[in-house]
Backbone as ProteinMPNN parsed JSONL, in Angstrom:
{"seq_chain_A": "MYYSEARPPALGLLTTRPADQMSDNHEAGLRVLDVTRLHALGDDTGLGVRGVAALFLDQMGGQLSELRTAIDHRSAAAVAQMAHKCAGSSVLAGMERLSRLLRELEHSPDEGLGHPDTCIASLEREFDAVMTELSALVAAPGDAAASLES", "coords_chain_A": {"N_chain_A": [[54.874, -45.78, -44.458], [57.888, -44.044, -45.258], [60.989, -45.629, -44.966], [63.33, -44.195, -43.982], [62.297, -42.161, -42.58], [61.414, -43.241, -40.175], [62.474, -43.249, -37.006], [64.908, -45.215, -35.489], [64.86, -47.061, -32.38], [66.89, -45.711, -29.984], [69.849, -47.309, -29.183], [72.247, -46.891, -28.019], [74.575, -47.631, -29.318], [76.606, -46.371, -30.41], [78.161, -44.779, -28.544], [78.27, -45.193, -25.647], [79.602, -47.31, -24.444], [82.571, -49.402, -24.401], [83.826, -50.807, -27.424], [84.029, -53.548, -27.34], [82.054, -54.394, -25.567], [79.709, -53.898, -26.465], [76.561, -55.202, -27.196], [73.984, -54.813, -27.873], [72.732, -54.975, -30.434], [72.825, -57.785, -30.737], [71.226, -58.648, -28.559], [68.786, -57.484, -29.269], [67.905, -59.262, -31.299], [68.829, -58.997, -33.926], [70.124, -59.856, -37.029], [73.325, -60.673, -38.527], [73.175, -60.901, -41.297], [70.383, -61.124, -43.272], [69.5, -63.604, -45.204], [67.273, -64.214, -46.671], [66.279, -61.79, -47.543], [68.356, -60.922, -49.002], [68.339, -62.844, -51.058], [65.833, -62.209, -52.148], [66.435, -59.613, -53.142], [68.426, -60.311, -54.939], [66.957, -61.854, -56.778], [65.096, -59.872, -57.726], [66.69, -58.051, -58.948], [67.984, -59.499, -60.783], [70.553, -60.144, -60.477], [71.245, -62.303, -58.857], [72.138, -63.885, -55.74], [74.887, -64.005, -55.302], [75.897, -62.091, -57.082], [74.6, -59.725, -55.984], [75.856, -59.668, -53.487], [78.486, -59.408, -54.217], [78.459, -56.902, -55.392], [77.617, -55.328, -53.317], [79.811, -55.641, -51.543], [81.819, -54.412, -53.041], [80.848, -51.716, -53.304], [80.088, -50.795, -50.675], [82.391, -50.69, -49.015], [83.766, -48.467, -49.98], [81.818, -46.403, -49.424], [81.603, -46.51, -46.697], [84.21, -45.694, -46.072], [84.077, -43.048, -46.851], [82.142, -42.139, -44.986], [83.651, -42.639, -42.662], [85.683, -40.587, -42.99], [84.013, -38.263, -42.942], [83.255, -38.558, -40.218], [85.839, -38.298, -39.042], [86.299, -35.678, -39.667], [84.427, -34.461, -38.183], [81.913, -33.575, -39.142], [78.705, -33.153, -38.78], [76.462, -32.938, -40.637], [77.486, -34.149, -42.996], [78.087, -36.718, -41.982], [75.439, -37.57, -41.262], [74.25, -37.604, -43.791], [75.936, -39.477, -45.212], [75.611, -41.703, -43.566], [72.906, -42.191, -43.977], [72.759, -42.872, -46.68], [74.59, -45.186, -46.607], [73.014, -46.822, -44.896], [70.656, -47.17, -46.353], [71.488, -48.784, -48.47], [72.428, -50.994, -46.998], [70.179, -51.948, -45.635], [68.369, -52.741, -47.639], [69.706, -54.994, -48.638], [69.57, -56.636, -46.556], [71.285, -56.459, -44.29], [71.006, -56.468, -41.259], [71.992, -55.809, -38.577], [74.124, -53.903, -39.155], [72.7, -52.059, -40.657], [70.896, -51.006, -38.77], [72.755, -49.817, -36.886], [73.781, -47.751, -38.594], [71.432, -46.385, -39.174], [70.879, -45.349, -36.596], [73.036, -43.554, -36.327], [72.597, -41.894, -38.41], [70.235, -40.529, -37.536], [71.203, -39.335, -35.218], [73.773, -37.865, -35.422], [75.505, -36.203, -33.929], [75.735, -37.475, -31.611], [77.322, -39.73, -32.22], [79.488, -38.422, -33.165], [80.496, -37.362, -30.783], [81.837, -39.434, -29.637], [84.047, -40.465, -31.385], [85.856, -42.522, -31.878], [84.847, -44.795, -30.752], [82.523, -44.963, -32.065], [83.452, -45.381, -34.824], [84.759, -47.796, -34.375], [82.543, -49.515, -33.766], [81.161, -49.398, -36.145], [83.102, -50.563, -37.968], [83.37, -53.069, -36.823], [80.803, -54.275, -37.213], [80.697, -54.009, -40.012], [82.727, -55.677, -40.789], [81.813, -58.2, -39.909], [79.66, -58.402, -41.619], [81.081, -58.508, -44.078], [82.372, -60.934, -43.676], [80.367, -62.853, -43.849], [79.237, -62.267, -46.354], [81.376, -62.571, -48.034], [81.828, -65.388, -47.773], [79.539, -66.216, -49.046], [79.964, -65.31, -51.693], [82.246, -66.745, -52.288], [81.356, -69.361, -52.352], [81.415, -72.658, -53.367], [80.657, -74.603, -56.32], [77.838, -76.72, -55.8], [76.981, -75.406, -53.56], [76.927, -72.828, -54.306], [74.937, -72.956, -56.328], [72.585, -73.318, -54.809], [72.495, -71.007, -53.585], [71.666, -69.22, -55.586], [69.1, -69.936, -56.133]], "CA_chain_A": [[55.947, -44.82, -44.054], [59.278, -44.18, -45.826], [61.835, -46.138, -43.933], [64.259, -43.253, -43.335], [61.493, -41.208, -41.619], [61.088, -43.899, -38.95], [63.632, -43.208, -36.175], [65.061, -46.442, -34.754], [65.126, -46.828, -30.945], [68.351, -45.457, -29.524], [70.422, -48.423, -28.53], [73.545, -46.5, -27.429], [75.58, -48.449, -29.95], [77.721, -45.545, -30.883], [78.739, -43.967, -27.707], [78.567, -45.199, -24.241], [80.43, -48.49, -23.974], [83.671, -49.837, -25.251], [83.359, -51.702, -28.581], [83.93, -55.104, -26.985], [80.945, -54.525, -24.658], [78.451, -53.545, -27.288], [75.965, -56.382, -27.644], [72.615, -54.548, -28.056], [72.314, -55.57, -31.583], [72.566, -59.288, -30.563], [70.031, -58.651, -27.72], [67.557, -57.159, -30.08], [67.62, -60.275, -32.104], [69.208, -58.685, -35.144], [71.109, -60.805, -37.63], [74.269, -59.89, -39.387], [72.636, -60.973, -42.689], [69.093, -61.819, -43.607], [69.765, -64.267, -46.44], [66.017, -64.274, -47.359], [66.158, -60.438, -48.18], [69.432, -61.02, -50.06], [67.78, -63.633, -52.176], [64.802, -61.386, -52.866], [67.124, -58.585, -53.934], [69.108, -60.917, -56.054], [65.918, -62.143, -57.726], [64.507, -58.66, -58.182], [67.655, -57.266, -59.754], [68.591, -60.332, -61.83], [72.011, -60.43, -60.34], [71.396, -63.392, -57.895], [72.692, -63.649, -54.5], [76.404, -63.792, -55.458], [76.036, -60.746, -57.726], [74.292, -58.603, -55.002], [76.884, -59.836, -52.483], [79.728, -58.833, -54.82], [78.121, -55.516, -55.621], [77.662, -54.617, -51.877], [81.181, -55.642, -51.09], [82.52, -53.392, -53.855], [80.415, -50.355, -53.11], [79.902, -50.35, -49.212], [83.714, -50.32, -48.494], [83.956, -46.984, -50.279], [80.973, -45.549, -48.78], [82.034, -46.443, -45.348], [85.381, -44.939, -45.938], [83.608, -41.631, -46.838], [81.609, -42.069, -43.658], [84.817, -42.413, -41.649], [86.214, -39.264, -43.241], [82.954, -37.32, -42.282], [83.377, -38.682, -38.61], [87.117, -37.723, -38.594], [86.142, -34.213, -39.811], [83.357, -34.07, -37.239], [80.831, -32.936, -39.815], [77.464, -33.826, -38.503], [75.627, -32.962, -41.868], [78.048, -35.163, -43.847], [77.9, -38.002, -41.278], [74.014, -38.006, -41.423], [74.043, -37.942, -45.215], [76.584, -40.725, -45.556], [75.009, -42.77, -42.812], [71.65, -42.476, -44.753], [73.187, -43.598, -47.93], [75.048, -46.544, -46.347], [71.928, -47.512, -44.328], [69.702, -47.553, -47.486], [72.072, -50.032, -49.24], [72.465, -52.199, -46.145], [68.807, -52.47, -45.274], [67.902, -53.398, -48.766], [70.498, -56.254, -48.787], [69.337, -57.542, -45.391], [72.365, -56.36, -43.328], [70.159, -55.876, -40.134], [72.789, -55.069, -37.509], [74.753, -52.752, -39.769], [71.755, -50.97, -41.026], [70.382, -50.422, -37.519], [73.734, -48.948, -36.427], [73.784, -46.698, -39.52], [70.211, -45.547, -38.876], [71.007, -44.645, -35.358], [74.077, -42.632, -36.613], [71.978, -40.954, -39.279], [69.373, -39.703, -36.807], [71.904, -38.846, -34.054], [75.147, -37.759, -35.834], [76.266, -35.537, -32.968], [76.071, -38.453, -30.519], [78.407, -40.428, -32.812], [80.806, -37.494, -33.149], [80.978, -37.161, -29.366], [82.743, -40.6, -29.32], [84.348, -40.974, -32.759], [86.617, -43.809, -31.97], [83.849, -45.892, -30.483], [81.639, -45.031, -33.27], [84.189, -46.026, -35.94], [85.04, -49.207, -34.041], [81.313, -50.168, -33.89], [80.883, -49.602, -37.675], [84.057, -51.487, -38.617], [83.068, -54.438, -36.405], [79.582, -54.705, -37.949], [80.964, -54.155, -41.55], [83.642, -56.936, -40.861], [80.877, -59.305, -39.758], [78.863, -58.624, -42.934], [82.088, -58.981, -45.06], [82.804, -62.285, -43.516], [79.192, -63.575, -44.329], [79.133, -62.05, -47.816], [82.583, -63.285, -48.711], [81.488, -66.749, -47.818], [78.501, -66.416, -50.111], [80.593, -65.102, -52.959], [83.23, -67.789, -52.617], [80.714, -70.668, -52.233], [81.745, -73.554, -54.573], [79.712, -75.629, -56.984], [76.543, -76.96, -55.43], [76.521, -74.434, -52.618], [76.672, -71.621, -55.102], [73.773, -73.121, -57.084], [71.664, -73.187, -53.931], [72.385, -69.519, -53.375], [71.106, -68.588, -56.719], [67.7, -70.302, -56.218]], "C_chain_A": [[57.235, -45.011, -44.688], [60.192, -44.602, -44.651], [62.71, -45.107, -43.364], [63.654, -42.353, -42.341], [61.3, -41.928, -40.249], [62.475, -43.824, -38.077], [63.845, -44.479, -35.37], [65.267, -46.13, -33.194], [66.576, -46.659, -30.682], [68.893, -46.693, -28.752], [71.75, -48.112, -27.869], [74.721, -47.197, -28.103], [76.798, -47.726, -30.27], [78.615, -44.914, -29.862], [79.278, -44.536, -26.397], [79.358, -46.283, -23.717], [81.583, -48.809, -24.943], [83.129, -50.867, -26.295], [83.204, -53.128, -28.172], [82.769, -55.382, -26.036], [79.635, -54.263, -25.247], [77.68, -54.775, -27.812], [74.455, -56.017, -27.834], [72.027, -55.153, -29.29], [71.97, -57.11, -31.502], [71.336, -59.394, -29.589], [68.785, -58.371, -28.35], [67.162, -58.134, -31.11], [67.992, -59.996, -33.576], [70.248, -59.592, -35.674], [72.177, -59.971, -38.364], [73.715, -59.873, -40.902], [71.381, -61.751, -42.763], [69.148, -62.303, -45.007], [68.523, -64.153, -47.255], [65.912, -62.867, -48.172], [67.261, -60.42, -49.262], [68.858, -61.747, -51.302], [66.781, -62.888, -52.92], [65.424, -60.308, -53.692], [67.761, -59.133, -55.103], [68.144, -61.271, -57.168], [65.29, -60.865, -58.429], [65.498, -57.923, -59.212], [68.144, -58.19, -60.951], [70.001, -60.709, -61.652], [72.259, -61.752, -59.5], [72.106, -63.03, -56.693], [74.25, -63.22, -54.53], [76.655, -62.449, -56.062], [75.732, -59.59, -56.757], [75.359, -58.6, -53.959], [78.136, -59.138, -52.96], [79.625, -57.393, -54.909], [78.177, -54.777, -54.272], [79.046, -54.587, -51.433], [82.014, -54.575, -51.728], [82.125, -52.032, -53.447], [80.463, -49.899, -51.538], [81.28, -50.017, -48.598], [83.949, -48.802, -48.743], [83.088, -46.059, -49.618], [81.234, -45.434, -47.272], [83.327, -45.684, -45.066], [84.995, -43.372, -46.007], [82.902, -41.25, -45.505], [82.641, -41.725, -42.507], [85.484, -41.02, -41.792], [85.242, -38.181, -42.742], [83.127, -37.314, -40.777], [84.695, -37.988, -38.234], [87.069, -36.293, -38.753], [85.141, -33.613, -38.954], [82.33, -33.192, -37.962], [79.57, -33.575, -39.642], [76.537, -34.001, -39.728], [76.169, -34.13, -42.709], [77.919, -36.522, -43.283], [76.41, -38.496, -41.495], [73.884, -38.368, -42.876], [74.703, -39.261, -45.603], [76.008, -41.867, -44.805], [73.628, -43.208, -43.442], [71.932, -43.269, -45.914], [73.711, -45.065, -47.663], [73.889, -47.404, -45.745], [70.954, -48.011, -45.373], [70.257, -48.795, -48.118], [72.003, -51.189, -48.278], [71.129, -52.721, -45.809], [68.115, -53.3, -46.429], [68.473, -54.826, -49.048], [70.371, -57.131, -47.583], [70.489, -57.481, -44.407], [71.718, -55.722, -42.104], [71.042, -55.158, -39.181], [73.452, -53.808, -38.074], [73.852, -51.632, -40.143], [71.122, -50.274, -39.808], [71.476, -49.439, -36.924], [73.852, -47.624, -37.286], [72.635, -45.766, -39.337], [70.319, -44.71, -37.604], [72.062, -43.457, -35.557], [73.427, -41.567, -37.431], [71.078, -39.945, -38.571], [70.038, -38.939, -35.683], [73.444, -38.588, -34.4], [75.973, -37.114, -34.699], [76.709, -36.527, -31.896], [77.287, -39.287, -30.991], [79.72, -39.653, -32.749], [81.302, -37.229, -31.788], [81.858, -38.354, -29.01], [83.183, -41.149, -30.656], [84.965, -42.379, -32.773], [85.757, -45.024, -31.647], [82.888, -46.073, -31.601], [82.213, -45.716, -34.442], [84.469, -47.5, -35.651], [83.803, -50.097, -34.214], [81.06, -50.467, -35.285], [81.791, -50.568, -38.376], [83.736, -52.937, -38.087], [81.834, -54.973, -37.134], [79.952, -54.842, -39.449], [81.853, -55.379, -41.672], [82.678, -58.192, -40.764], [80.132, -59.522, -41.061], [79.869, -59.08, -44.071], [82.331, -60.393, -44.954], [81.668, -63.175, -44.165], [79.109, -63.49, -45.86], [80.246, -62.752, -48.599], [82.374, -64.842, -48.834], [80.419, -67.064, -48.887], [79.171, -66.37, -51.609], [81.487, -66.164, -53.363], [82.638, -69.188, -52.549], [80.924, -71.465, -53.483], [80.539, -74.268, -55.075], [78.217, -75.65, -56.477], [76.034, -75.878, -54.427], [76.238, -73.196, -53.359], [75.323, -71.75, -55.84], [72.597, -72.908, -56.146], [71.436, -71.699, -53.511], [71.638, -68.763, -54.405], [69.579, -68.887, -56.82], [66.788, -69.474, -55.359]], "O_chain_A": [[57.71, -46.147, -44.671], [60.17, -44.039, -43.557], [62.838, -45.159, -42.141], [64.291, -41.843, -41.42], [61.042, -41.252, -39.253], [63.494, -44.351, -38.525], [62.959, -44.802, -34.579], [65.777, -45.075, -32.818], [67.396, -47.445, -31.155], [68.336, -47.029, -27.707], [72.33, -48.982, -27.22], [75.778, -47.333, -27.486], [77.884, -48.292, -30.399], [79.733, -44.527, -30.202], [80.454, -44.425, -26.053], [79.788, -46.198, -22.566], [81.531, -48.507, -26.135], [82.181, -51.621, -26.077], [82.306, -53.826, -28.642], [82.524, -56.548, -25.728], [78.587, -54.39, -24.615], [78.113, -55.355, -28.807], [73.678, -56.965, -27.952], [70.964, -55.772, -29.244], [71.011, -57.608, -32.092], [70.469, -60.228, -29.848], [67.767, -58.972, -28.007], [66.158, -57.909, -31.787], [67.496, -60.721, -34.438], [71.134, -60.058, -34.957], [71.988, -58.815, -38.743], [73.839, -58.87, -41.604], [71.323, -62.913, -42.36], [68.881, -61.541, -45.936], [68.641, -64.001, -48.471], [65.499, -62.851, -49.332], [67.025, -59.907, -50.356], [68.925, -61.254, -52.428], [66.789, -62.87, -54.151], [65.008, -60.084, -54.829], [67.694, -58.548, -56.185], [68.428, -61.043, -58.344], [65.018, -60.89, -59.63], [65.073, -57.289, -60.178], [68.64, -57.697, -61.964], [70.608, -61.43, -62.444], [73.39, -62.238, -59.463], [72.655, -61.932, -56.61], [74.723, -62.278, -53.894], [77.54, -61.724, -55.609], [76.476, -58.611, -56.693], [75.756, -57.506, -53.559], [78.769, -58.382, -52.223], [80.561, -56.674, -54.559], [78.756, -53.695, -54.175], [79.48, -53.541, -50.95], [82.814, -53.909, -51.07], [83.01, -51.2, -53.244], [80.834, -48.769, -51.219], [81.349, -49.142, -47.735], [84.274, -48.024, -47.846], [83.532, -44.973, -49.245], [81.09, -44.364, -46.68], [83.519, -45.116, -43.991], [85.562, -42.553, -45.284], [83.08, -40.144, -44.997], [82.537, -40.83, -41.669], [85.799, -40.376, -40.791], [85.713, -37.221, -42.132], [83.148, -36.265, -40.133], [84.742, -37.209, -37.282], [87.777, -35.623, -38.001], [84.969, -32.394, -38.946], [81.924, -32.161, -37.427], [79.321, -34.553, -40.346], [75.9, -35.044, -39.876], [75.4, -35.009, -43.098], [77.656, -37.456, -44.041], [76.17, -39.65, -41.851], [73.397, -39.466, -43.146], [74.073, -40.086, -46.265], [75.914, -42.958, -45.367], [73.259, -44.382, -43.436], [71.327, -44.325, -46.093], [73.347, -46.013, -48.359], [73.797, -48.592, -46.055], [70.476, -49.143, -45.294], [69.534, -49.778, -48.281], [71.57, -52.274, -48.664], [70.983, -53.939, -45.707], [67.442, -54.312, -46.232], [67.804, -55.696, -49.605], [70.947, -58.217, -47.527], [70.659, -58.468, -43.691], [71.867, -54.515, -41.917], [70.855, -53.958, -38.982], [73.325, -52.737, -37.479], [74.159, -50.45, -39.986], [70.854, -49.073, -39.847], [71.121, -48.337, -36.505], [74.002, -46.536, -36.731], [72.786, -44.545, -39.336], [69.913, -43.549, -37.55], [71.882, -42.423, -34.914], [73.679, -40.39, -37.176], [71.083, -38.75, -38.865], [69.47, -37.949, -35.221], [74.302, -39.091, -33.675], [77.129, -37.51, -34.548], [77.814, -36.471, -31.356], [78.199, -39.518, -30.196], [80.796, -40.118, -32.373], [82.474, -36.885, -31.634], [82.619, -38.22, -28.052], [82.726, -42.226, -31.039], [84.62, -43.252, -33.57], [85.929, -46.112, -32.198], [82.514, -47.175, -32.003], [81.552, -46.568, -35.036], [84.426, -48.342, -36.547], [83.893, -51.223, -34.702], [80.775, -51.608, -35.651], [81.362, -51.31, -39.261], [83.832, -53.901, -38.847], [81.885, -56.096, -37.635], [79.492, -55.796, -40.075], [81.707, -56.093, -42.664], [82.822, -59.127, -41.551], [79.988, -60.644, -41.545], [79.529, -59.924, -44.899], [82.494, -61.072, -45.968], [81.96, -64.107, -44.914], [78.937, -64.494, -46.552], [80.053, -63.396, -49.63], [82.702, -65.466, -49.843], [80.466, -68.112, -49.532], [78.957, -67.198, -52.495], [81.573, -66.525, -54.537], [83.393, -70.151, -52.684], [80.631, -70.979, -54.575], [79.558, -74.5, -54.37], [77.463, -74.706, -56.713], [74.864, -75.495, -54.435], [75.271, -72.525, -52.998], [74.618, -70.749, -55.972], [71.611, -72.34, -56.615], [70.339, -71.27, -53.15], [71.026, -67.739, -54.102], [68.858, -68.171, -57.515], [65.577, -69.696, -55.351]]}, "name": "protein", "num_of_chains": 1, "seq": "MYYSEARPPALGLLTTRPADQMSDNHEAGLRVLDVTRLHALGDDTGLGVRGVAALFLDQMGGQLSELRTAIDHRSAAAVAQMAHKCAGSSVLAGMERLSRLLRELEHSPDEGLGHPDTCIASLEREFDAVMTELSALVAAPGDAAASLES"}
């Protein structure tokens, strides 16, 4: 089955609780970053882990900015489209929690638009967590960087 056709279980990540109380992704055992998937993507593309991480950091920030604009404009169709685009990128690179949140938004854009501040806060929190882990990978010195490329 094509991944985007599978609807993720609704976790209520976008709407019902303040951002500081949202822990469903943690409870579901999802990781911020699946380094194994990141390694596989780095190998498949020939970019290596650092290259994939740098590419993701460059591209995803702009994509999430477009998603935020769609949320601000309360355009369900644009939200679903941008969430799909962002989710595809994030799932390929092993960003488990972010991709789950984006898939939920893709399949239920009206729910996210019902609570835009909470939705945006959730997305930003997960993106910040990914940025932290990816930035550490990109900045890894010497021997640590060599182990990332293997």
